[in-house]
C-alpha positions in Angstrom: 137.5 98.1 93.9 134.9 100.4 95.0 131.4 99.4 96.2 128.2 100.2 94.4 124.9 100.5 96.2 121.5 100.3 94.5 118.2 101.2 96.2 114.6 102.1 95.2 111.1 102.7 96.1 111.9 104.5 99.5 108.6 106.4 99.2 110.0 108.7 102.0 107.5 110.8 103.8 108.9 112.7 106.7 105.6 113.4 108.3 103.9 110.1 108.2 106.9 107.8 108.2 109.7 109.7 110.0 111.4 106.3 111.0 112.1 105.3 107.3 113.6 108.9 106.8 115.8 108.5 109.8 116.8 105.1 108.7 117.8 106.6 105.2 119.7 109.5 106.6 121.7 107.0 108.7 122.2 104.8 105.5 123.6 107.9 103.6 126.3 108.3 106.4 127.0 104.6 106.0 127.4 104.9 102.3 129.9 107.9 102.7 131.9 105.9 105.4 132.2 103.0 102.8 133.1 105.3 100.2 130.5 103.7 98.0 128.6 105.0 94.9 124.9 105.3 95.3 122.4 104.7 92.6 118.7 105.6 93.6 116.4 104.1 91.0 113.2 106.0 91.5 110.3 106.8 93.9 112.9 108.3 96.5 109.8 110.3 97.7 106.1 109.3 98.2 105.4 112.4 96.0 107.3 115.2 94.9 106.3 118.6 93.5 108.3 121.8 93.2 106.9 123.9 95.8 108.2 125.2 99.0 105.9 123.1 101.3 107.0 119.9 99.9 110.6 121.0 99.7 110.6 122.2 103.3 109.2 118.9 104.5 112.1 116.9 102.8 114.8 119.4 103.4 116.6 116.9 105.7 116.7 114.4 102.9 118.0 116.8 100.4 120.6 118.0 102.9 121.7 114.4 103.4 122.1 113.8 99.6 124.1 116.9 99.4 126.4 115.8 102.1 127.1 112.5 100.4 127.6 114.2 97.0 127.9 112.3 93.8 124.5 110.6 94.1 123.0 109.2 90.9 119.1 109.3 90.8 116.5 108.0 88.4 113.0 109.5 88.7 110.1 107.0 89.3 106.4 107.3 88.9 106.0 109.2 92.2 108.8 111.7 91.7 109.0 112.4 88.1 108.8 116.2 88.7 112.2 116.3 90.2 114.2 119.0 88.4 117.7 118.4 86.9 119.0 121.9 87.6 117.9 121.9 91.3 119.3 118.4 92.0 122.7 119.4 90.2 123.0 122.3 92.8 123.0 119.6 95.4 125.6 117.5 93.6 122.9 114.9 92.6 122.9 113.7 88.9 119.6 113.1 87.5 120.0 110.2 85.0 118.0 109.2 81.9 114.9 107.0 82.4 116.9 104.0 80.9 120.4 104.6 82.3 123.3 102.5 81.0 126.6 102.5 82.9 129.7 100.2 82.8 130.5 99.3 86.6 132.9 96.7 87.7 133.1 94.9 84.2 129.4 94.8 83.8 127.3 96.7 81.4 124.3 97.7 83.5 120.9 99.0 82.5 119.0 100.8 85.3 115.3 101.7 85.1 112.8 102.4 87.8 110.9 99.5 86.5 107.5 100.9 85.5 108.5 101.0 81.9 109.3 97.3 82.0 106.0 96.0 83.4 103.6 94.2 81.2 100.6 95.1 83.3 101.1 98.8 83.0 99.9 99.6 79.5 97.3 102.2 80.7 99.9 103.9 82.9 102.4 104.2 80.1 99.9 105.8 77.9 99.0 108.1 80.8 102.8 108.9 81.2 103.4 109.4 77.5 100.7 112.0 77.0 100.3 113.7 80.3 103.6 113.8 82.2 105.0 116.5 79.7 101.9 118.6 80.5 102.1 118.0 84.3 105.7 119.1 84.2 105.0 122.3 82.1 102.3 123.5 84.5 104.1 122.4 87.7 105.9 125.7 88.3 102.6 127.7 88.2 100.4 125.2 89.9 99.4 126.4 93.5 101.1 124.2 96.3 97.7 123.8 97.9 96.4 122.0 94.8 99.5 119.9 94.2 99.6 118.8 97.8 95.8 117.9 97.7 96.5 115.7 94.6 99.4 114.2 96.2 97.4 113.1 99.2 94.7 111.6 96.9 97.4 109.8 95.0 99.0 108.3 98.2 95.5 107.2 99.5 94.5 105.6 96.2 97.8 103.8 96.0 97.5 102.2 99.5 93.9 101.0 98.6 95.0 99.5 95.3 98.2 97.8 96.7 98.5 94.2 95.7 100.9 91.7 97.2 103.1 90.3 94.6 104.0 86.8 94.9 105.4 86.1 91.4 107.2 89.4 90.4 108.9 88.1 87.5 105.5 87.7 85.7 105.0 91.6 86.0 108.0 92.2 83.7 108.1 92.1 79.9 110.3 89.2 79.3 110.8 90.0 75.6 111.9 93.5 76.4 114.5 92.2 78.9 115.8 89.8 76.2 116.0 92.6 73.8 118.4 94.6 76.1 120.4 91.4 76.9 120.9 90.8 73.2 122.1 94.4 72.7 124.9 93.7 75.0 123.5 94.5 78.5 124.8 92.2 81.1 122.6 93.3 84.1 119.3 94.9 84.3 118.4 96.6 87.6 115.1 97.9 88.4 112.6 98.7 91.4 109.0 99.3 91.2 108.1 95.7 92.0 108.7 96.1 95.7 110.3 92.5 95.7 113.9 91.7 96.1 115.2 89.0 93.8 118.3 88.3 91.7 117.3 86.2 88.7 119.9 84.4 86.6 119.6 84.3 82.7 121.6 82.2 80.1 125.0 83.6 79.1 125.6 85.1 82.6 123.0 87.7 82.1 121.1 88.9 85.3 117.9 90.7 86.3 118.0 92.4 89.7 114.7 93.5 91.2 115.3 95.8 94.2 113.2 95.6 97.4 111.1 98.4 98.7 112.8 100.4 101.4 111.1 99.5 104.5 112.1 98.8 108.3 114.6 96.3 106.8 116.4 99.0 104.7 116.7 96.6 101.6 119.3 97.3 99.0 121.8 95.7 96.6 125.5 95.8 96.8 128.1 95.3 94.1 131.5 94.6 95.4 134.4 92.7 93.6 131.9 91.9 90.8 129.5 90.1 93.2 125.9 91.1 93.7 124.4 90.8 97.1 120.9 91.7 98.6 121.5 93.2 102.0 119.5 95.1 104.7 120.4 98.1 106.5 119.0 98.6 110.0 121.1 101.4 111.4 
């Protein structure tokens, strides 16, 4: 039976955090060697916009994903401007926001996680009304403006970062139960930046993926067993 790897929240930035990018590129080679299927559940990049400046900064990452082939990618709140057609040319599948797939006998729901958080009501309203507009104007917005906004977003995010000690409280339990009642066996998400596997009644599971940092945290599914692992190169 094949292996399946799940990662999220890499927030790759080749300029400020080259070590994390190098670790990720090494991980892609490991995935290929293991003949595993890779699922990236959002926030692959610290920020993404469709201009040449950002693309050139992240070309090594895109080349690495193209080398691997068959990657499944969900966008997160940092890289929702990724374009399906551009990714398809690299052999990357951009999956729906709520992506359901049958893997190794499990019916699995994957989501970045921001849509499952109970503390994100303001953000969800922002996403509903503004993300479509931002996508519409992205192709004609000057790169200098997009990259200036990106820098502001990154700095603001770092200032507002809060250490999460009880991550399960940040998720809508009624929403999780809704999906479990609809036949979902496993819900996998990121965004919380805290790796944990939580068991529910009737063999249901919630898997929260860790942020990608120097430990290279990811989740592996092999022979029907989920494990939290680290990749250090």
